[in-house]
C-alpha positions in Angstrom: -20.0 35.6 53.1 -20.0 39.3 52.3 -17.8 41.3 53.9 -21.0 43.6 55.9 -22.2 40.6 57.1 -19.5 38.3 58.6 -21.8 36.3 60.5 -22.7 34.4 58.1 -19.4 32.1 58.1 -18.8 31.4 61.6 -22.6 29.9 61.3 -21.5 28.0 58.8 -18.0 27.0 60.3 -20.3 26.0 63.4 -22.2 24.0 61.7 -19.8 22.2 59.9 -18.2 21.3 62.8 -21.4 19.4 63.9 -21.4 17.3 60.6 -17.5 16.5 60.6 -17.4 13.2 62.4 -13.9 11.9 60.8 -10.6 12.7 61.8 -8.5 14.8 59.2 -4.5 16.3 59.1 -5.7 20.0 59.3 -7.3 22.6 61.2 -11.5 21.8 60.8 -11.8 26.0 59.1 -8.9 25.4 57.1 -11.0 22.1 55.8 -14.5 24.1 55.8 -13.0 26.8 53.9 -11.6 24.4 51.3 -14.8 23.0 50.9 -16.6 26.2 50.8 -14.4 26.8 47.3 -15.3 23.0 46.1 -12.2 21.2 46.4 -12.5 18.6 44.4 -9.5 16.6 46.4 -11.1 17.6 49.9 -14.9 17.3 48.8 -13.7 13.7 47.8 -11.8 12.9 51.0 -15.1 14.3 52.9 -17.4 12.1 50.8 -16.2 9.3 51.7 -15.2 9.9 55.4 -18.7 11.0 55.9 -20.9 8.9 54.2 -24.4 9.7 56.6 -23.5 13.4 56.8 -22.2 14.3 53.3 -25.6 15.2 51.9 -26.2 17.6 54.5 -22.3 18.9 54.0 -23.2 19.8 50.7 -26.6 21.2 51.4 -24.9 23.7 54.0 -22.4 24.8 50.9 -24.9 25.4 48.8 -26.7 27.7 51.4 -23.6 29.6 52.0 -23.1 30.3 48.4 -26.7 31.7 48.1 -25.8 34.8 49.7 -23.0 36.0 47.7 -22.6 37.1 43.6 -19.6 36.3 43.6 -17.2 33.5 44.1 -16.6 32.2 47.5 -12.9 31.8 47.1 -12.8 35.4 45.7 -15.5 36.8 49.1 -12.7 34.5 51.4 -9.8 36.2 49.5 -11.4 39.7 50.3 -12.0 38.5 54.0 -7.9 37.3 53.9 -7.1 40.3 53.2 -9.1 42.4 55.0 -7.8 40.5 58.1 -3.9 41.3 57.1 -4.4 44.9 56.5 -5.8 45.1 59.7 -2.8 43.3 61.6 -0.4 45.3 59.7 -2.2 48.6 60.0 -1.8 48.5 63.7 1.9 47.9 63.3 3.1 49.8 60.6 3.1 53.2 60.2 3.4 54.7 56.2 4.5 57.6 54.9 3.4 58.9 51.6 6.3 59.4 48.8 5.9 62.3 47.0 8.6 60.1 44.4 7.5 58.0 42.1 10.4 55.3 41.6 11.1 54.2 38.1 10.5 50.5 39.1 6.4 51.9 39.7 6.6 54.2 36.9 7.1 51.0 34.7 4.9 48.7 36.4 2.4 51.4 35.4 3.1 51.3 31.8 3.6 47.3 31.6 -0.4 47.3 32.6 -2.1 50.7 30.6 -3.4 49.2 27.6 -1.9 52.1 25.5 1.8 51.5 26.4 1.7 47.9 27.6 0.3 46.6 24.2 3.8 47.7 22.5 5.9 47.0 25.4 4.0 43.2 25.1 4.7 43.2 21.3 8.6 44.3 22.1 8.6 41.0 24.3 7.5 39.1 21.9 9.3 40.1 19.0 12.6 40.2 21.0 12.3 36.8 23.2 9.8 34.8 20.7 10.7 36.1 17.6 13.9 37.0 17.5 15.9 34.9 20.2 13.6 31.7 20.0 12.6 31.9 16.7 15.1 33.2 14.6 18.2 32.0 17.1 17.0 28.9 18.3 15.1 27.6 15.4 17.4 29.2 12.9 20.9 28.9 13.8 21.4 26.7 16.8 18.9 24.1 14.7 20.4 24.3 11.6 24.1 24.1 12.9 23.3 20.9 15.5 20.8 18.9 12.7 23.3 19.8 9.3 26.5 19.5 10.6 26.6 17.1 13.4 23.6 15.1 13.0 23.2 15.1 9.2 26.7 15.1 8.4 28.4 13.2 11.5 26.0 11.2 13.3 23.4 9.7 11.3 25.7 8.2 8.3 28.0 6.8 11.7 25.2 5.2 13.7 23.9 4.2 10.1 26.7 2.3 9.2 27.6 1.0 12.2 24.2 -1.0 13.0 23.9 -1.8 9.2 26.9 -3.6 9.9 25.7 -5.3 13.1 22.5 -5.9 12.6 21.7 -8.3 9.8 17.9 -8.1 10.3 16.5 -5.2 7.6 13.3 -5.0 10.3 15.3 -4.2 12.8 17.6 -1.9 11.0 14.3 0.1 9.5 13.4 0.3 13.6 16.5 1.9 14.5 18.5 4.0 11.6 15.6 3.5 8.9 13.4 6.6 7.4 10.8 7.4 10.9 13.7 5.1 13.0 14.0 5.9 16.6 17.5 7.2 15.9 17.7 8.4 12.8 14.5 10.3 13.4 13.7 10.2 16.8 16.6 11.2 18.4 17.4 13.5 15.8 14.0 15.5 15.7 14.3 15.7 19.7 17.8 16.6 20.2 18.4 18.4 17.0 15.4 19.9 16.4 13.0 20.2 19.6 15.7 20.6 22.4 17.2 23.9 20.7 13.8 25.3 20.8 12.3 24.4 23.8 15.8 25.7 25.8 15.5 29.1 24.1 11.9 29.6 25.3 12.1 28.2 28.4 15.1 30.9 29.3 13.4 33.6 27.7 10.1 32.4 30.1 12.5 32.2 33.3 13.4 35.3 32.6 10.0 37.0 32.3 8.7 34.9 35.0 11.8 36.5 37.4 11.0 39.8 36.7 7.3 39.6 38.1 6.5 40.8 34.1 3.7 38.0 34.0 1.0 38.7 36.7 1.3 42.6 35.0 0.9 40.6 31.3 -2.4 39.0 33.1 -4.0 42.6 34.2 -3.0 44.0 30.7 -5.3 41.3 29.0 -8.0 40.8 31.6 -10.3 43.0 29.8 -10.0 40.7 26.3 -9.8 37.7 28.0 -13.1 38.4 29.8 -14.6 39.0 26.3 -13.7 34.8 25.3 -14.8 33.8 29.3 -11.8 33.8 30.9 -9.5 36.3 33.2 -6.5 37.2 33.3 -5.1 34.6 35.8 -5.4 32.4 32.4 -2.2 34.2 31.1 -0.3 31.6 33.0 -1.6 28.3 31.2 -1.7 30.5 27.7 1.8 31.5 27.8 3.1 28.2 29.5 1.2 26.2 26.8 4.0 27.8 24.3 6.2 25.9 26.3 4.2 22.7 26.5 1.0 22.5 26.0 0.8 19.2 28.0 2.1 20.8 31.4 -0.4 23.8 30.3 -3.6 21.6 30.5 -3.0 20.2 33.9 -1.9 24.3 35.2 -5.9 25.0 33.9 -6.6 23.2 37.6 -5.8 26.6 39.4 -8.4 28.7 37.0 -11.5 28.6 39.6 -14.8 27.5 37.9 -14.8 24.5 35.2 -16.3 26.4 32.6 -13.0 28.8 32.6 -10.9 25.2 32.6 -12.8 23.9 29.6 -12.3 26.7 27.3 -8.8 27.2 28.4 -8.4 23.9 27.5 -10.2 23.8 24.1 -7.9 27.2 23.5 -4.8 25.4 24.7 -5.6 22.4 22.1 -6.6 24.5 18.9 -4.6 27.4 18.9 -2.1 27.4 21.1 1.4 25.8 19.8 3.6 24.9 21.8 7.6 26.1 21.6 8.8 23.1 19.5 6.2 23.4 17.1 6.0 27.3 17.0 9.8 27.0 16.7 9.9 25.4 13.7 7.1 27.2 12.0 9.0 30.3 12.7 11.6 29.1 11.5 9.3 27.6 7.9 8.3 31.1 7.4 11.4 32.9 8.0 11.8 36.0 5.3 8.0 35.6 4.2 7.1 38.2 6.4 3.2 38.4 4.5 2.7 34.5 5.3 4.0 34.8 8.7 1.6 37.4 9.2 -1.5 35.9 7.7 -0.4 32.5 9.8 -0.4 34.7 12.8 -3.8 36.6 12.5 -5.4 33.3 11.2 -4.5 31.9 14.6 -5.4 34.8 16.8 -8.4 35.5 15.0 -9.4 31.2 15.8 -8.2 31.9 19.3 -10.6 35.1 20.0 -13.6 33.1 17.9 -13.9 29.9 19.4 -13.0 31.2 22.6 -16.0 34.0 22.7 -18.5 31.7 21.0 -17.4 29.0 23.8 -18.4 31.8 26.7 -21.8 32.2 24.9 -22.6 28.4 25.0 -21.4 27.0 27.7 -23.0 28.2 31.1 -21.9 29.9 33.9 -21.8 33.5 35.7 -18.7 35.5 34.2 -15.5 35.1 35.4 -14.3 37.4 38.5 -10.4 38.1 38.6 -8.3 39.3 41.6 -4.4 38.7 41.8 -1.0 39.6 44.1 1.3 42.0 42.0 4.6 41.5 42.9 7.3 44.3 42.4 9.3 44.1 39.3 12.9 43.3 40.0 16.2 42.8 37.7 16.0 38.4 37.0 18.7 36.6 38.7 20.8 34.9 37.1 20.8 31.9 39.2 17.5 31.6 39.4 16.9 31.8 35.7 19.1 29.2 35.1 18.0 26.4 37.5 14.4 27.4 36.3 15.8 26.6 33.0 17.8 23.8 33.6 14.5 21.9 35.8 12.1 22.6 32.7 14.7 21.4 30.5 15.3 18.4 32.6 11.6 17.8 32.7 11.3 17.3 29.0 14.0 14.9 28.7 12.5 12.7 31.4 8.8 13.1 30.3 8.8 14.0 26.2 11.8 12.7 24.5 11.3 8.8 25.3 7.5 10.0 23.6 9.6 10.7 20.2 11.2 7.0 21.2 7.6 6.0 21.4 6.0 7.6 18.3 9.0 6.3 16.2 8.5 3.0 17.7 4.7 3.5 16.7 5.2 4.7 13.2 7.5 2.0 12.2 4.8 -0.9 13.6 2.5 1.2 12.0 4.4 0.7 8.6 4.9 -2.8 9.6 1.3 -3.5 9.9 0.5 -1.6 6.8 -1.8 0.8 9.3 0.5 4.0 8.9 -0.5 3.7 4.9 -4.1 3.2 5.4 -4.1 6.6 7.7 -1.6 7.9 5.5 -4.5 7.4 2.4 -7.0 8.7 4.3 -5.6 11.8 5.6 -4.5 12.6 2.0 -8.6 13.0 1.2 -8.0 16.3 3.4 -4.4 17.5 2.2 -6.2 17.4 -1.5 -9.1 19.8 -0.5 -6.3 21.9 0.5 -4.3 21.9 -1.9 -1.5 20.4 -0.5 1.2 17.5 -1.9 0.1 14.0 -0.7 3.1 13.8 1.6 2.0 16.3 3.7 -0.7 13.3 5.2 2.4 12.4 6.7 3.5 15.2 8.5 0.1 15.8 9.6 0.0 12.1 10.8 3.2 12.7 13.0 1.4 16.2 14.3 -0.4 13.9 16.1 1.9 11.4 17.7 4.1 15.0 18.5 2.8 18.4 17.2 6.6 19.5 16.5 7.0 16.2 14.5 4.3 17.3 12.3 6.2 20.9 12.0 9.4 19.0 11.2 8.1 17.1 8.6 7.0 20.0 6.8 10.8 21.6 7.2 12.4 18.4 5.8 9.7 18.9 2.7 10.2 23.1 2.4 13.9 21.5 2.3 13.3 19.5 -0.6 11.3 21.9 -2.4 7.9 20.6 -2.4 5.8 23.6 -0.9 5.1 27.0 -2.9 4.5 30.1 -0.2 0.5 29.7 -0.4 0.9 25.3 0.2 3.2 26.7 3.0 1.4 29.3 4.4 -2.4 26.7 4.6 0.1 23.6 5.9 1.5 25.6 8.6 -2.1 27.3 9.5 -3.6 23.8 9.6 -1.1 22.1 11.1 -1.4 24.7 13.9 -4.9 24.2 14.7 -5.1 20.3 14.3 -5.2 18.0 16.8 -3.5 18.2 20.3 -0.5 15.2 20.8 -1.1 12.2 21.5 0.2 13.5 25.6 -2.2 16.1 25.6 -4.9 14.4 24.1 -4.6 12.0 26.8 -4.1 14.5 29.5 -7.6 16.1 28.1 -9.1 13.2 29.0 -7.9 12.7 32.8 -8.5 16.5 33.1 -11.8 17.1 31.6 -13.1 13.1 31.2 -13.5 10.8 28.3 -16.6 12.7 26.9 -15.4 15.7 26.8 -12.1 15.1 25.9 -13.1 13.1 22.7 -15.5 15.9 22.0 -12.7 18.2 22.0 -10.7 16.5 20.1 -13.4 15.9 17.1 -13.8 19.5 17.0 -10.8 20.5 16.1 -9.9 18.2 13.3 -12.9 18.8 11.5 -12.3 22.4 12.9 -8.6 23.0 11.7 -9.6 21.2 7.7 -12.6 24.1 7.9 -10.2 26.6 8.4 -7.4 25.2 6.8 -9.9 24.9 3.7 -11.0 28.9 3.6 -7.7 30.4 4.1 -6.8 28.2 1.0 -9.6 29.7 -1.7 -9.1 32.9 0.0 -5.4 33.1 -1.0 -6.2 31.6 -3.8 -9.6 34.2 -5.0 -7.4 36.5 -3.3 -4.1 35.7 -5.5 -1.8 37.2 -3.1 1.8 36.9 -3.8 3.6 34.1 -1.2 
């Protein structure tokens, strides 16, 4: 429906009513609207219920779509907005104000490129780098890991379980080098928990303040260059918290093309908060190294997105979003959101750390782990990295933050110089998504697309790492 020809929709709803013979729990018009927007669950439900008439229903939907250049979800949103404006116009009278409020001035500044980009950089610097990176991944992590786990908990639990358990194999499972308690619990509680907590706190503040929709408007023009719209800022920002959760949120994007591009970019170039925090801690004090890492990751994000938008078929995306008013974040809202997301982390992600430790232990016992490490040592050699880095990369497949934490341990032991650290951090950031995200990719995009995305990322990450390694050597960059 174009708003200048509303009879098309009315004819559609009348024709659809004659084809829907089954019983549904929602009004026919709402059902017809969801069918027009090609909602996957509703299409599946109607297909199962209306076996005989389903081909005619699909033909009717495609017939309506052929009348419009825009997506039908966009057309329906405009129609609803027009009806709302007509109703509101009959009961409300607006008195124009000659004075623009401070909140409105600030809102306008946030969405203008000249002022919005510096504002975004301030949010990233103070919110992500200083608070999450330096305070969460630095001060808090150092205190918990060194004082609590390193000096007290790990030696205490190792001594107790070594005395209680006479079987070396079981000791290795629980308190060995890759033990469930000494490695899995330490990584989850000492390294990752402070980072995700501080990130979720920052995210809750900017979400409750109403900044996210304005950020979406600010980057809409840039995102359209890579086949997305400002709407994709939600999964991308969520990806900085957890890419697995963000991949599920790509369902909100209107087209399959956008969902595929967003999934590729999340798996390739959007580090989760835990990995991001550890990498920020690794590169802290090395401004040039951090600038190179950030520049390469951002360049890969834009380049792969741009090429994906050219390769994947489909019409250019259309963006529309309601902008809520700016407001002061309420402490209760921020704390509740942060608590619920940290609780989700523990219930959904913490068991994966334990499971990853068990897989590593099994891999060691069967020799499979050592074989995979030997295979990964080949590209590590090409990248100019120590052989021990292969273990960190293998960890990275079980959990992205596992790999970054492995690099963290190597740095403390003095096994990585400045150039190697930048190459390792960059390649690991672009490396395979973790097991949880890999499984979600298979579920959301199908096994063929999910496997294809992972294979592309595997080879592309090593290619970028190799290119960066040679550029740093040839340029004799002082790191």
